[in-house]
C-alpha positions in Angstrom: 40.9 56.0 -52.8 37.8 57.8 -51.4 36.6 60.9 -53.2 34.9 62.1 -56.4 37.4 62.2 -59.3 37.6 65.8 -60.5 37.0 67.1 -57.0 39.5 65.2 -54.8 42.9 66.6 -54.0 46.2 65.4 -55.4 47.2 64.0 -52.0 44.0 61.9 -51.9 44.8 60.5 -55.3 48.4 59.5 -54.5 49.1 56.2 -52.8 50.6 56.0 -49.3 50.0 59.6 -48.3 47.0 59.1 -46.1 48.9 60.6 -43.1 49.3 63.9 -45.0 45.6 64.5 -45.8 44.1 67.3 -43.8 42.1 70.5 -44.0 44.1 71.7 -47.0 42.5 68.8 -49.0 39.0 70.2 -48.3 40.2 73.6 -49.5 41.4 72.0 -52.8 37.9 70.4 -53.2 36.2 73.7 -52.5 38.3 75.3 -55.2 37.1 72.6 -57.7 33.5 73.3 -56.7 33.9 77.1 -57.0 35.6 76.7 -60.5 32.6 74.5 -61.6 30.1 77.0 -60.2 31.8 79.9 -62.0 32.3 78.2 -65.4 30.1 75.2 -65.7 33.2 73.1 -66.4 35.2 70.8 -64.2 38.7 72.3 -63.7 40.4 69.0 -64.5 38.1 68.0 -67.4 36.2 64.9 -68.0 36.9 61.4 -69.3 38.0 58.2 -67.6 38.6 58.1 -63.9 42.3 57.5 -64.6 42.6 60.5 -66.9 40.9 62.8 -64.5 43.0 61.7 -61.6 46.2 62.0 -63.6 45.4 65.6 -64.6 44.5 66.4 -61.0 48.0 65.2 -59.8 50.2 66.4 -62.7 48.5 69.1 -64.7 47.2 72.7 -64.1 43.5 73.3 -63.9 41.5 74.9 -66.7 40.4 78.2 -65.2 39.4 80.0 -68.3 36.2 82.1 -67.9 36.5 82.6 -64.1 35.7 86.2 -63.1 38.9 88.2 -62.4 37.9 88.9 -58.9 37.8 85.1 -58.1 40.7 83.9 -60.3 43.6 84.4 -57.9 41.6 82.9 -54.9 40.5 79.8 -56.8 44.0 79.3 -58.3 45.5 79.4 -54.8 42.9 76.8 -53.6 44.0 74.4 -56.4 47.7 74.6 -55.7 49.3 71.1 -55.9 51.3 71.7 -52.6 48.9 71.7 -49.7 51.0 74.2 -47.8 50.5 76.7 -50.6 46.7 76.7 -50.3 44.9 79.2 -48.1 43.5 78.1 -44.7 39.8 78.0 -44.0 40.3 81.2 -41.9 42.1 82.8 -44.8 39.3 81.9 -47.2 36.7 83.3 -44.7 38.6 86.6 -44.7 38.8 86.7 -48.5 35.2 85.9 -49.1 33.8 89.0 -47.4 31.0 91.3 -48.4 32.8 94.1 -50.3 30.3 96.7 -49.0 30.6 95.9 -45.3 34.0 94.2 -45.1 32.4 91.4 -43.0 31.6 87.8 -43.9 28.0 87.1 -45.1 25.6 86.5 -42.2 24.6 82.8 -41.9 21.3 82.1 -43.5 19.1 79.4 -42.1 17.1 77.3 -44.6 18.9 78.6 -47.7 19.2 75.1 -49.2 16.2 73.7 -51.1 13.9 71.5 -49.1 15.1 67.9 -48.9 18.6 68.6 -50.3 20.4 68.2 -46.9 18.9 64.8 -46.5 19.9 63.8 -50.1 23.5 65.0 -49.5 23.6 62.9 -46.3 22.3 59.8 -48.0 24.7 60.1 -50.9 27.7 60.8 -48.6 26.9 57.7 -46.6 26.6 55.6 -49.8 30.0 57.0 -51.0 31.7 56.1 -47.8 30.4 52.6 -48.0 32.3 52.0 -51.3 34.3 48.7 -51.2 38.1 49.1 -50.9 40.9 46.6 -51.6 42.4 44.5 -48.8 46.2 44.9 -48.5 47.9 42.7 -51.0 51.6 43.0 -50.2 51.6 42.1 -46.6 53.4 38.8 -45.8 50.3 37.1 -44.7 50.3 34.7 -41.7 48.8 31.2 -42.0 45.0 31.7 -42.2 43.1 30.9 -39.0 40.9 27.8 -38.8 37.3 28.3 -39.7 35.5 30.2 -42.5 37.4 33.0 -44.2 36.1 36.5 -43.8 34.5 37.8 -47.0 36.7 39.8 -49.4 35.7 43.2 -50.5 35.6 43.9 -54.2 38.2 46.2 -55.7 37.3 49.2 -57.8 40.1 49.4 -60.4 41.0 52.7 -62.0 41.4 51.8 -65.7 40.0 52.2 -69.1 36.4 51.2 -69.5 37.2 50.2 -73.0 39.6 47.4 -71.9 38.6 43.8 -72.5 39.0 40.8 -70.4 41.4 39.1 -72.7 43.7 42.1 -72.8 45.8 41.4 -69.8 42.8 41.1 -67.5 42.2 44.8 -67.4 38.5 44.7 -68.0 35.2 46.3 -67.3 34.5 43.4 -65.0 32.7 45.6 -62.5 29.8 45.8 -64.9 29.8 42.1 -65.6 28.4 39.2 -63.6 25.9 41.1 -61.4 23.0 39.7 -63.4 24.2 36.1 -63.7 23.5 35.3 -60.1 27.0 33.9 -59.4 28.5 36.8 -57.4 27.6 37.2 -53.8 28.7 40.8 -53.7 31.8 40.1 -51.6 34.1 38.7 -54.3 33.1 35.1 -53.7 30.5 33.1 -55.7 27.2 32.1 -54.3 26.7 28.4 -54.0 30.4 27.6 -54.2 31.8 28.8 -50.9 35.1 30.5 -50.5 37.5 30.4 -53.4 40.9 28.6 -53.1 43.8 30.9 -52.4 47.2 30.5 -54.1 50.4 32.3 -53.2 53.0 33.8 -55.6 56.2 35.0 -54.0 58.0 38.2 -55.1 61.7 38.3 -54.3 63.3 41.6 -55.3 65.6 44.4 -54.2 63.5 47.1 -52.4 66.3 48.7 -50.3 69.6 48.0 -52.0 71.5 49.2 -55.1 68.7 48.2 -57.5 65.8 49.4 -55.4 64.3 51.5 -58.2 63.9 48.4 -60.4 62.7 46.3 -57.4 60.0 48.8 -56.7 58.8 48.7 -60.3 58.6 44.9 -60.1 56.7 45.2 -56.8 54.2 47.7 -58.3 53.6 45.6 -61.4 53.0 42.5 -59.3 50.7 44.3 -56.9 48.5 45.7 -59.8 48.4 42.2 -61.4 47.1 40.6 -58.1 44.6 43.3 -57.5 43.2 43.1 -61.0 43.1 39.3 -60.9 41.2 39.3 -57.6 38.7 41.8 -58.9 37.6 39.5 -61.7 34.3 37.7 -61.0 35.3 34.8 -63.3 38.5 34.0 -61.4 38.7 30.3 -60.2 40.9 31.2 -57.1 42.2 34.2 -55.2 45.8 35.3 -55.7 48.0 36.4 -52.8 51.4 37.9 -53.0 54.1 37.3 -50.5 56.9 39.9 -50.9 60.4 39.6 -49.5 63.2 42.3 -49.9 66.5 40.7 -50.6 68.2 44.2 -50.8 70.4 42.9 -53.6 72.5 41.0 -51.0 73.5 37.4 -51.5 73.0 36.3 -47.9 69.6 37.9 -47.7 68.6 36.5 -51.1 69.5 33.0 -50.0 67.5 33.5 -46.8 64.5 34.7 -48.9 64.8 31.6 -51.1 64.9 29.3 -48.0 61.8 31.0 -46.6 59.8 30.7 -49.9 60.9 27.1 -50.3 59.7 26.3 -46.7 56.3 27.9 -47.3 54.4 25.2 -49.1 51.6 27.6 -50.0 54.0 29.4 -52.4 53.7 27.9 -55.9 56.0 30.2 -57.8 58.4 33.1 -57.2 59.0 36.1 -59.5 61.3 39.1 -59.5 65.1 39.3 -59.1 67.3 42.2 -60.2 70.8 40.9 -61.0 72.5 37.9 -62.5 74.5 37.3 -59.3 71.4 37.0 -57.2 69.8 34.7 -59.8 72.9 32.5 -59.8 72.8 32.3 -56.0 69.2 31.3 -55.5 68.5 29.3 -58.6 69.8 26.0 -57.1 67.8 26.4 -54.0 64.5 26.9 -55.9 65.3 24.0 -58.3 66.0 21.7 -55.3 62.4 22.3 -54.1 60.8 22.2 -57.6 59.7 25.8 -57.0 59.4 27.7 -60.4 61.5 30.8 -60.4 60.5 33.6 -62.9 63.0 36.4 -63.7 61.8 39.4 -65.6 64.9 41.7 -66.1 67.8 39.2 -66.3 69.5 37.6 -69.3 71.5 34.6 -68.1 69.6 31.5 -69.1 71.4 31.1 -72.4 74.6 30.2 -70.6 73.0 27.5 -68.4 73.0 23.8 -69.3 69.5 22.5 -70.0 69.1 20.7 -66.6 69.6 24.0 -64.7 66.9 25.7 -66.9 64.3 23.2 -65.8 62.9 25.3 -63.0 64.1 28.7 -64.2 62.0 30.9 -66.4 63.5 34.0 -67.8 60.6 36.1 -69.1 62.8 38.4 -71.2 64.7 38.0 -74.4 68.4 37.1 -74.1 70.8 39.9 -74.7 72.3 38.4 -77.8 68.9 38.2 -79.4 68.6 42.0 -79.2 71.2 42.4 -82.0 68.7 42.4 -84.8 67.1 45.6 -83.5 70.5 47.3 -84.1 71.4 45.6 -87.3 68.0 46.3 -88.9 68.3 50.0 -87.9 71.8 50.3 -89.3 70.8 48.5 -92.5 67.8 50.6 -93.2 69.9 53.7 -92.4 72.2 52.7 -95.3 75.4 52.1 -93.2 78.1 50.8 -95.6 81.2 50.8 -93.3 80.5 49.4 -89.8 83.1 49.4 -87.0 82.7 47.0 -84.1 84.5 48.0 -80.9 85.5 44.8 -79.1 85.7 45.7 -75.4 87.5 42.8 -73.8 86.3 43.9 -70.4 82.9 42.5 -71.4 84.1 38.9 -71.3 81.7 36.4 -72.8 79.1 39.0 -73.8 81.7 40.8 -76.0 82.9 37.5 -77.5 79.3 36.6 -78.5 78.5 39.9 -80.0 81.7 40.0 -82.1 81.2 36.3 -83.1 77.7 37.0 -84.4 78.7 40.2 -86.3 81.5 38.2 -88.0 79.3 35.2 -88.9 76.0 36.8 -89.6 76.2 40.6 -89.5 72.7 41.3 -90.7 73.9 44.5 -92.5 75.1 45.1 -96.1 78.3 46.7 -94.9 82.0 46.1 -94.5 82.6 45.1 -90.9 85.8 46.1 -89.1 86.7 45.1 -85.6 88.7 47.3 -83.2 89.8 45.8 -79.9 90.2 47.6 -76.6 92.1 45.7 -73.8 90.2 44.9 -70.6 92.8 46.7 -68.5 92.7 49.9 -70.6 90.3 52.8 -70.2 91.6 54.6 -73.3 89.2 54.4 -76.2 90.9 57.2 -78.0 92.9 55.0 -80.4 89.9 53.0 -81.4 87.9 56.2 -82.0 90.7 57.6 -84.1 90.8 54.5 -86.3 87.0 54.5 -86.7 87.1 58.2 -87.8 90.1 57.7 -90.1 88.4 54.7 -91.7 85.3 56.9 -92.4 83.0 54.4 -90.8 79.3 55.5 -90.9 78.2 53.1 -88.2 79.7 51.9 -84.9 78.6 49.0 -82.6 79.9 48.8 -79.1 80.5 45.2 -78.2 80.5 45.3 -74.4 78.3 45.5 -71.4 79.7 48.4 -69.4 77.8 51.7 -69.3 80.8 53.6 -68.0 83.2 52.2 -70.7 80.6 52.8 -73.4 80.4 56.4 -72.2 84.2 56.8 -72.5 83.9 55.5 -76.1 81.1 58.0 -76.8 83.1 60.9 -75.6 86.2 59.8 -77.5 84.2 59.6 -80.7 82.6 63.0 -80.1 86.1 64.5 -79.4 87.2 63.3 -82.9 84.2 64.7 -84.7 82.7 61.3 -85.5 79.2 61.8 -87.0 78.1 58.3 -87.9 75.5 56.1 -86.1 76.4 54.6 -82.8 74.7 51.5 -81.2 74.9 49.1 -78.3 72.8 46.5 -76.5 70.4 47.1 -73.7 72.7 46.4 -70.7 74.6 49.6 -71.6 71.5 51.8 -71.5 71.7 52.7 -67.8 71.5 56.1 -66.1 75.3 55.9 -65.7 75.8 55.9 -69.4 73.6 58.9 -70.0 75.2 60.8 -67.2 78.8 60.1 -68.1 78.4 60.5 -71.8 76.3 63.6 -71.7 75.8 65.2 -75.1 78.0 62.5 -76.7 75.2 60.0 -76.1 72.8 61.8 -78.4 71.6 59.6 -81.3 72.8 56.3 -79.9 70.6 53.4 -80.8 69.9 50.5 -78.4 68.2 47.1 -78.7 66.3 46.5 -75.5 64.2 43.8 -74.0 61.7 45.9 -72.0 58.8 47.8 -73.6 57.3 51.2 -72.8 53.5 50.3 -72.5 52.7 54.0 -72.6 54.0 54.1 -76.2 52.3 50.9 -77.4 49.0 51.0 -79.2 47.3 47.8 -78.0 44.2 48.0 -75.9 46.0 46.0 -73.2 48.9 48.4 -73.1 46.7 51.4 -72.9 44.5 49.9 -70.2 47.6 48.9 -68.1 49.1 52.4 -68.5 45.9 54.1 -67.3 45.6 51.7 -64.4 49.2 52.0 -63.4 49.1 55.8 -63.4 46.0 55.9 -61.3 47.2 53.2 -58.9 50.7 54.7 -58.3 50.4 58.3 -59.3 53.2 57.8 -61.8 53.5 59.8 -65.0 54.7 56.7 -66.9 54.9 53.0 -66.0 58.4 52.2 -64.6 60.7 49.9 -66.6 59.9 46.3 -66.2 56.7 47.0 -64.2 54.5 45.8 -67.2 56.8 42.8 -67.6 56.3 41.9 -63.9 52.5 42.4 -64.3 52.7 39.8 -67.2 54.9 37.5 -65.1 52.3 37.2 -62.3 49.5 36.6 -64.8 51.7 34.1 -66.6 52.1 32.1 -63.4 48.4 32.5 -62.6 47.5 31.2 -66.0 49.7 28.1 -65.4 47.9 27.5 -62.0 44.5 27.9 -63.8 45.4 25.5 -66.5 46.2 22.8 -64.0 42.5 22.8 -63.2 42.9 21.6 -59.6 42.1 23.2 -56.3 45.4 22.0 -54.8 48.1 22.5 -57.5 51.6 21.3 -56.7 55.0 22.9 -57.5 56.3 20.1 -59.7 53.2 20.0 -61.9 53.2 23.8 -62.2 56.9 23.7 -63.2 56.1 21.4 -66.1 52.9 23.2 -67.1 54.6 26.6 -67.3 56.7 25.3 -70.2 53.5 24.8 -72.2 51.7 28.1 -71.3 51.1 30.7 -73.9 50.1 33.9 -72.2 49.0 37.0 -74.1 50.4 39.8 -71.9 50.4 43.5 -71.9 53.7 44.0 -73.7 54.3 40.6 -75.4 53.1 37.0 -75.7 55.0 34.8 -73.3 55.9 31.2 -74.3 59.0 29.0 -74.3 60.7 27.1 -77.1 60.7 23.3 -76.5 64.0 22.7 -78.1 65.9 25.3 -76.0 63.8 25.9 -72.9 64.3 29.7 -73.6 61.7 32.4 -74.1 60.5 32.3 -77.7 61.8 35.4 -79.4 59.5 34.8 -82.3 56.6 36.0 -80.1 58.1 39.5 -79.7 60.0 41.3 -77.0 62.8 43.0 -79.0 62.6 46.8 -79.0 64.5 49.8 -80.3 65.4 53.0 -78.3 67.2 56.1 -79.4 68.8 58.7 -77.1 67.2 62.1 -77.7 67.8 65.2 -75.5 69.4 63.1 -72.8 66.7 60.5 -72.5 66.2 57.1 -74.2 63.1 57.4 -76.4 61.2 54.2 -77.0 60.8 53.7 -80.8 58.7 50.5 -80.5 59.1 46.8 -81.4 62.1 46.7 -83.7 60.2 45.4 -86.7 57.8 48.3 -86.5 60.4 51.0 -86.3 60.2 53.4 -89.2 63.4 53.2 -91.3 65.5 56.4 -91.0 66.6 58.2 -94.1 69.6 56.6 -95.7 72.8 58.3 -94.8 
């Protein structure tokens, strides 16, 4: 991004819109200058770079105090849509001498002596700012001979961030005085740093493209932040492959990664089916596979978990988020709707609620056949039984929506809950108003709602990097996954780490990430739920509001 925050246009701040930047961008910048000249304040305020850029893209300017004769003109210059701004010719016509109706006559020498030279000098210096090299290109084999110097990356993030907080740090201000940095990202006296590759396999063009793009964005930011740190022992490169959510393409992607010996680990994936398809191929080549949004490892025998790392909590371990909420809400009669279409997921939920319900309530189970779409009888029994809490034991967003509507039609007013797999756009769309108030236990966090320094720094950097109002679901988890793999490579303490040694090392890694601490339990080979990762959400006004880590959720008033 080239430009001065607070004066650059929204299209300059957004990523991937370079082809759309033209004269209208200069008009926007002129509007910022005019607003400052008229009021003494920047129209988009002050603060961190990330905050200023976010306001430029998403919020209206502060134009209080601008003289009425200039207000409409400056407001039009600051339109978010470039097409809505006046042209240079239009501005010339507007800025006329009211006495003569003509533009002011050019005045030679009106600038103070020496100012033009100073402007030219500073402009040249600004244009010489370092910019990041592309990270996501599938890089060819490096040519023989010395590697060209890398340029340093200026990261838009919180200056208050610290190095230990997910790597988002004020590293730009560090290291210049220690004599170790050569100014090009390498270290003087050591030569070029080793370069290690992490693969990203995800769906970028298929049915789960939104989730895949979030993973890609999180991985990209992680690599860029890592490579900007002066204390890094190696450079990190991403190799991204789009499997389009298709089994054949996923297998081809796994074969390509397995054949590329530079790739030390692969992260991503969007569905259980794809994970089941590619996992044996990666295991065959001792290539660690990191999944950030899938819950399937609990069903695998231990030998198949050896090379497979699920960096999210298993679905069944989300139940405490629900039972704690129901318990603190004072639920006394809990109905569990056993949706047999959910298969093993349903069986496990019902089993746990019968053996260890976690609530001080009488639990009643109502079964709905797998081949039936009629949830009316179950809803009627729940209402007649005066249940004040209901848990949907299933995994279908569409079927959960039918249950929600059936309960609403019968006037049910108790609490409703389900596990994270149900909380998809399909559930919210199909259930409509009937979804209001539903409680969910989920495995992904909302970093914008967390209070840690790491989460705040990640959110600011993500907004600035991608022009997003909020980080996308599982973007922060993917950011942590890449850094988790990088920490494993770092702990091997060798310039040429191997896949088998990394596969073993990752089981021992404890990584303090943006949204949780990542580490695995030795006895199960599964992610350690004691380190966090279980969250609560509640549907409010048609959206799933993040309430926080489930242990921190404020108890609702007893019903």
